[in-house]
C-alpha positions as CSV (number, residue, x, y, z in Angstrom):
1,S,0.0,0.0,0.0
2,Y,1.2,3.6,-0.8
3,G,-0.8,4.7,2.3
4,S,-3.0,7.1,0.3
5,L,-6.0,4.9,0.7
6,G,-5.0,3.0,3.8
7,Y,-2.6,0.3,5.0
8,A,-2.8,-3.5,4.7
9,L,-2.5,-4.8,8.2
10,R,-3.0,-8.4,7.4
11,L,-2.5,-10.4,4.2
12,E,-3.0,-14.0,3.2
13,I,-0.5,-15.0,0.5
14,E,0.2,-18.3,-1.3
15,L,3.7,-19.6,-1.2
16,E,5.3,-21.7,-3.9
17,P,8.2,-24.1,-3.8
18,V,11.6,-22.8,-5.0
19,R,14.9,-24.4,-6.0
20,R,18.4,-23.7,-4.9
21,N,19.3,-21.2,-7.6
22,V,17.8,-18.7,-10.0
23,A,19.3,-18.7,-13.5
24,L,19.3,-15.3,-15.1
25,R,19.2,-14.1,-18.7
26,H,19.8,-10.4,-19.3
27,I,18.1,-9.6,-22.7
28,R,18.9,-6.2,-24.3
29,F,16.3,-4.2,-26.2
30,D,16.8,-1.1,-28.3
31,S,13.5,0.6,-27.6
32,A,10.8,0.9,-24.9
33,A,8.2,-0.3,-27.4
34,E,10.1,-3.6,-27.9
35,V,10.4,-3.9,-24.1
36,A,6.7,-3.2,-23.5
37,K,5.7,-5.9,-26.1
38,A,8.1,-8.4,-24.5
39,I,6.8,-7.7,-21.0
40,A,3.2,-8.3,-22.1
41,T,4.1,-11.5,-23.8
42,I,6.2,-12.9,-20.9
43,T,3.6,-12.1,-18.2
44,A,0.9,-13.8,-20.2
45,Q,2.9,-16.9,-21.2
46,R,5.5,-17.1,-18.3
47,A,8.0,-17.9,-21.0
48,Y,10.3,-16.2,-23.5
49,Q,11.9,-17.8,-26.6
50,E,10.5,-21.1,-25.5
51,E,12.2,-21.0,-22.0
52,A,10.3,-20.7,-18.8
53,V,10.3,-17.4,-16.9
54,D,9.6,-17.4,-13.1
55,Y,10.9,-13.9,-12.4
56,L,11.0,-10.7,-14.5
57,D,12.2,-7.2,-14.0
58,G,14.0,-4.6,-16.2
59,T,16.7,-1.9,-16.1
60,V,16.7,1.2,-18.3
61,F,20.2,2.6,-18.8
62,A,19.3,4.8,-21.8
63,P,16.4,5.2,-24.2
64,D,18.1,2.7,-26.6
65,E,19.7,0.4,-23.9
66,I,17.1,-1.4,-21.9
67,Y,17.5,-4.9,-20.4
68,L,14.9,-7.4,-19.2
69,T,16.2,-9.8,-16.6
70,L,14.5,-13.2,-16.9
71,G,14.8,-15.6,-14.0
72,A,14.1,-19.3,-13.9
73,Y,14.3,-21.8,-11.1
74,S,17.5,-24.0,-11.3
75,D,19.6,-26.4,-9.3
76,E,22.6,-26.0,-11.6
77,G,25.4,-23.5,-12.1
78,T,27.8,-21.8,-9.8
79,P,26.2,-18.7,-8.1
80,S,27.8,-15.3,-8.4
81,D,28.2,-13.2,-5.3
82,Y,27.2,-9.5,-5.3
83,T,27.4,-8.9,-1.6
84,G,31.1,-7.8,-1.6
85,Q,33.2,-6.2,-4.3
86,Q,31.1,-7.1,-7.3
87,I,28.1,-4.8,-8.2
88,Y,24.9,-6.5,-9.4
89,Y,23.4,-3.8,-11.6
90,R,26.7,-3.4,-13.5
91,S,26.6,-7.1,-14.3
92,I,23.4,-6.7,-16.2
93,R,25.3,-4.9,-19.0
94,E,28.3,-7.2,-18.7
95,R,26.9,-10.7,-18.5
96,P,24.2,-12.1,-20.8
97,T,23.6,-15.0,-18.3
98,D,24.2,-15.4,-14.6
99,T,23.2,-17.5,-11.6
100,L,22.3,-16.5,-8.1
101,T,21.2,-18.4,-5.1
102,T,17.5,-17.9,-4.6
103,H,18.2,-16.1,-1.3
104,D,20.7,-13.7,-3.1
105,Y,18.3,-13.2,-6.0
106,L,15.5,-12.0,-3.6
107,W,18.1,-9.6,-2.0
108,R,20.0,-8.8,-5.2
109,W,19.2,-5.0,-5.1
110,D,19.9,-4.5,-1.4
111,T,23.7,-4.6,-1.3
112,D,23.9,-1.5,-3.4
113,W,20.4,-0.1,-2.8
114,F,19.9,-0.6,-6.5
115,W,22.6,1.8,-7.6
116,C,22.2,4.5,-4.9
117,S,25.2,3.3,-2.9
118,A,27.3,5.3,-5.3
119,A,26.2,8.4,-3.3
120,F,28.3,7.0,-0.5
121,G,31.3,6.3,-2.7
122,L,30.7,2.6,-3.0
123,G,31.0,2.7,-6.8
124,H,34.7,3.3,-6.3
125,P,36.7,0.1,-5.8
126,G,38.9,1.6,-3.1
127,V,36.0,2.9,-1.0
128,R,34.2,-0.4,-1.6
129,R,37.1,-2.5,-0.2
130,L,37.2,-0.4,2.9
131,W,33.5,-0.5,3.6
132,P,32.7,-3.8,5.5
133,D,30.5,-6.2,3.6
134,R,28.1,-6.5,6.6
135,Y,27.3,-2.8,6.3
136,K,26.5,-2.9,2.6
137,R,22.8,-2.9,3.3
138,S,19.9,-0.6,2.6
139,D,19.0,-0.2,6.3
140,V,22.5,1.1,6.9
141,Y,22.2,3.6,4.0
142,W,18.8,4.7,5.4
143,K,20.4,5.4,8.8
144,I,23.0,7.6,7.1
145,I,20.3,9.4,5.2
146,A,18.4,9.9,8.4
147,A,21.4,11.4,10.2
148,D,22.1,13.6,7.2
149,R,18.5,15.0,7.4
150,R,18.6,15.4,11.1
151,W,21.8,17.5,11.1
152,N,21.3,19.0,7.6
153,L,24.8,18.0,6.6
154,S,24.3,18.0,2.9
155,Q,22.5,21.3,2.9
156,R,25.2,22.9,5.0
157,A,27.9,21.6,2.6
158,A,25.9,22.9,-0.4
159,R,25.6,26.4,1.1
160,M,29.4,26.4,1.9
161,R,30.0,25.7,-1.8
162,G,27.6,28.4,-2.9
163,R,25.1,25.8,-4.2
164,A,21.4,25.6,-3.8
165,P,20.3,22.7,-1.4
166,K,18.8,19.6,-3.0
167,E,15.9,17.5,-2.0
168,N,16.0,13.7,-2.2
169,V,12.9,12.3,-3.9
170,V,11.9,8.6,-4.1
171,Q,9.0,8.0,-6.3
172,D,7.3,4.9,-7.7
173,I,5.2,5.3,-10.8
174,E,2.6,2.8,-12.0
175,V,1.6,2.8,-15.7
176,P,-0.1,0.3,-17.9
177,V,2.5,-1.7,-20.0
178,A,1.1,-0.2,-23.2
179,A,1.9,3.3,-21.8
180,L,5.5,2.5,-20.9
181,P,7.1,3.9,-24.1
182,E,5.2,7.2,-23.7
183,F,6.1,7.5,-20.0
184,L,9.8,6.7,-20.6
185,D,10.0,9.3,-23.4
186,F,8.6,11.9,-21.0
187,F,10.9,10.7,-18.2
188,H,14.0,10.9,-20.3
189,A,13.1,14.3,-21.7
190,E,12.0,16.0,-18.5
191,V,13.9,14.2,-15.7
192,G,16.9,12.5,-17.3
193,I,17.9,10.2,-14.4
194,S,19.2,6.8,-15.1
195,P,19.2,3.9,-14.5
196,V,15.4,3.3,-14.1
197,W,14.1,0.0,-12.6
198,L,11.1,-1.7,-14.3
199,C,9.0,-3.9,-12.0
200,P,6.2,-5.6,-13.9
201,L,3.1,-6.4,-11.9
202,H,0.6,-9.0,-13.1
203,Q,-2.8,-9.5,-11.5
204,R,-3.2,-13.1,-10.5
205,D,-6.9,-13.2,-11.5
206,P,-7.3,-11.2,-14.7
207,D,-11.0,-11.1,-14.3
208,R,-11.0,-9.7,-10.8
209,R,-12.1,-6.1,-10.5
210,W,-11.5,-3.9,-7.4
211,S,-14.0,-1.3,-6.3
């Protein structure tokens, strides 16, 4: 829940069995229109190019560089480790296939807070080596942000440099898959921040209507 209509205090969810690993395919697309079409097909068929798809998300690096990451349950392969020196989101561009343990797949974005850990210097190898692995976690980064807001450290530093203070904004946008190309065109033109995470949502019962 976003909180605008209320909060979900209790949920009943259905679990499904998993396997040891998740095998990943990072598929590049050259346009948002191609990505939108692929997302619609994959969510409907739970497959792509005749291979099963159990997990799906996407990363937009540029208008003409968009990746869909397709995950499938697997007991094979040697899992990669992105909880230390290696950075997961960079691997999307660098490796067409990959393997993660199911646990690490579920937490794959947490080590680098997607890509926001770069704000603390963790994109630099030297800083990353000095930063203990056990503190490469989103809850740690949130505590740093909270301290910064409490003491206005960033705003004070900006004023000392003669710069206007900045405000951090975290915003999730929901659009129908057919409107994805139009939205990304607007976003690239007016906002210009990248990467952008794509998280497809598929209603379990397509005939269910909420009122």
